N, C-alpha and C positions, 0 to 999 in steps of 0.2 A: 328540186332543191338539191345542191351538192351535199353529200354525206360528210359529216365532220370527221377528221382523223381521230383515231383512238386516243392520242395524247390529249387532244382538246377535250374529248369526252371525259377523260380522267380529271382534267382540271375543273370541268363543270361539276363533277361529283364532289369536288372539294369545296367549291364556292358557287353555290347556285345562283346568287345574284349577279356574278360576273358573266354568266352565260344567258342572262335574260330571265332567270327564274325569279321567284318571290323570296326575299330575304326573311329570316325569322323576325317576327314582330311586325311585318307589313301585311296589308291586305292586298288582294289581287287587283283591286280597282285603283289604279293610279299610284300604287305603292304608298298608300296612306297608312300611317301607323295604326295598329290594331287598338281597339279600346283597351283600357288598363285591365279590365276583368278578363280579357282574352289573351293577354300577354303570357308567354310561357314562363313557368316558374324558374327562377334563377337561384342556384345554390349560394347561400351567403358564405363569404370568406370565413375561414376558421377564426380569425381574430374578432369577427363580429358576433360570434356565438357566445353564449353565456360563459363567462370564465369560471373555472373551478380551481381555486387557488391551491388546493391540496392534492390535485391530480398526481398520481404516482407515489404518494407518500403512504407509509404504513404506520399506523398507530395502534398500540396495544393498551387497552384499558383494563385495569385490575380492580374490580369492585371488592373492597375489603371484606373478609370473612365470608359467611354464607348462612342463610336462614335455617339450614338443617343441621348446623354444626353441633347444636346442643343435644341432638339425638344420638350422637356417636362419640362420646368422650374418649373412648379408647383410641379411635382413629385420629382425632385431632390432637390428642396428647402425646402421640408417638414422637419421639425425639429425632430431629433431623440436623444435619451438619450445615451450619451457615458460615463456616470457615473461621470465624472468630470465636464461636461457641456452639454448643448444641442447644436447640430450642424446640418447643412444641411445634408440631406440623402446622397448626393453625389455632385460633381461639374463637370463642363465640362473639367477641367484640363487646361493646358496651351498649347502653340504651339510655333514653331520657328517663326521668323519674316516673313518668306515667307509661313507660313500656314500649315506646317507639324505638326499634332496634337500629343499631349502626348498620347491620347487614341490609336492612330494608332501605335505609337512606342511601347507602352506597350503591345498591343495585338500581334504585330509581334514577339517581343522578347519572350513573354510568350509562344506562340505556338511553337517556336523553342526550348525553354527550355523544354517544355513538351515532345517533341519528343525525345530529348537526354535522359531525365530521364527514359522514358519508355524503351528505348533501353538498359538501364542499369538495368532494372528489376523492377523499382519502379511503384507503382500504383499512377497515377496522376489525380488530379481533378482541374479544372479551375473554378473560381467563376463566370465567364460569358462565354456564348457560341459563341459570335460573337462580331463584332465591329460596329454593326448597331442598337443595342437595347438601352434601358434606364436602368440605374442602374446595379446591385442591390445596395440597400442602404449599407452604411458602416457597419451597424449592422448585416445585412445578410451576408456580406462577411466574417465577423468573425465567424458567426454561421456555415457557410459551413465548415470551417476548424475544428470547434469543433465537428460537426456531423461526420466528416470523421475520427476523432481521429488521425489527422495527426501527423506524427513524426516530421514534420517541415512544416512551411508555410512561404511564401514570397510574399510581395506585391511589384510589379514592377512599378516604377514611373520615371518621369523626371521633374526637377524643373523649375520654372519660376522666375528667380531673375534678378537683374541688369546685364546689358550686360558685365560688367567687371569681373563678378564673374564666376568661372568655377570649374570643378572637381566634383567628386561623393561623396556621404556620405550615411551612414547606419543609420537608425532610429530604436531604440530599446525601449521597454517599461520600465516604472518605476512601482514600487509598489504603488498601489492606494487604498489598502484595498478592492480589488475586485477580479474577477475571474482570472486575469492575474498574480496575485502575485506569485503563486507556480511555474510559468514558466519564471519568470524574469531572473533568473540565466541562464537557458538553452537558452533563447533568446539571452542573451549577448554572449554566446559561439557561437551560430549560426551566430550572427552578425560579430564576429571576423573572423570566417572561411570564410564567404562570402566576407568580406572586403579584406582579404588577397588574395583570389583567383581572385577577380575582378580586383584588382590592377595589379596582375601578368599577368592575361590573356588578359587585354585590354590596359594596359599602361596609362589609364586615371589617372590623379593625384588626390590626396585627395582634398576635397573641400577647397577652399580658403576663404570661407565665413561662413560656418556652422560647428560646432562640433570641436572636437579635434582628429586629425589624422583620420578624416572621420567618427568618432563615435558621435552620437547625441542621447540623451535620452529624451523622451517626454511622457507626461501623458494626452494629449488632443486628441489623435487619437482613434476613436472607433474601428478601425480594430485591434489595439493592446490592448486597455483597456478591450475589451470583449473577447479576445482570451484565451482559456484554453490550447492551445498548443503552443510550441515554435514558435514565429513569429517575423519577422522583415520587415521593409520597406527598399527599396533601391531607392535613387534618383540618377539615373545613370549619371547625369550631369545637366547643365543648358541650357535649350532650347533657351534662349535668348542670349547665348554666341555664337559667330560665330564658334569657333572651336568645341565646344561640339555639336552644331547644325549640323555641317558637318558630324560628326560621326553618329549622330542619323539617318540621311537620307541615310547612306551608308549600303546596305544590308550585306556587308562583315563584317562591324563593329557589326551589330545586331547579326549576327551569332557568332562572337567572344564573344560578351557580354553574349549570351545564354550559350555558352560553359563554360565561366568563372563562371557563376552563378551555373551551374550544378556541376562544380568541387568544388565550395564552399559548396554546399549542401551535396555532397558526403563526403567531408572531415569531415563535422560535423556529419553526420549520421553514418560514419564508426568508 
């Protein structure tokens, strides 16, 4: 048999079936298709893979207060500059009448929220690593979001008001002639998205005592005044109200709250 030229051999290397070989997925006997279980694995197109809607987004979650704050009053009472006034570095937060603390609630909801956001592809940073330490100061909480160049930041809280008051509200920044000014508009959009999702996802009514339709604007919070990224606070309800307190102590509600917050953040970021 005459030897094939090198150029033909090269072509054969590129396309086996064109030179009489067996194509991928065929058997040697009569070029019959291989059984399904013997077919080579084929990589699925990227579009066919599970979508992660928050891929590439950075979210900073600030669980309000800290479980160890009561142990070091000197540290948390240190005065810090929030641009419109001087305030305490942090506080202990509030609690239900039977002692379930705001710090415990915000930590639990925030860690649940972080898990959901990560599953959706987001990079998530928390402003504190546990619920047993002290701080950080409100100024540092804002700085963490700034250093992360967060696409959105949320500070999770629960209020401590008169027992007859109930419902949740969103706190958003005002322009103060400071670093927050460029993101006041974006923060308002974030606030609206989270408000709507929290109401829909939890059924908690708008606050009966603060804000208009659960929206409140403030210029005295360091976590907002010092933020260079879109940021809001949510007061998920009133810990001194029996109905709201019952929600806070229920793990199923805390999961529902985290899911609703994740949906609100996603709606904004999308």
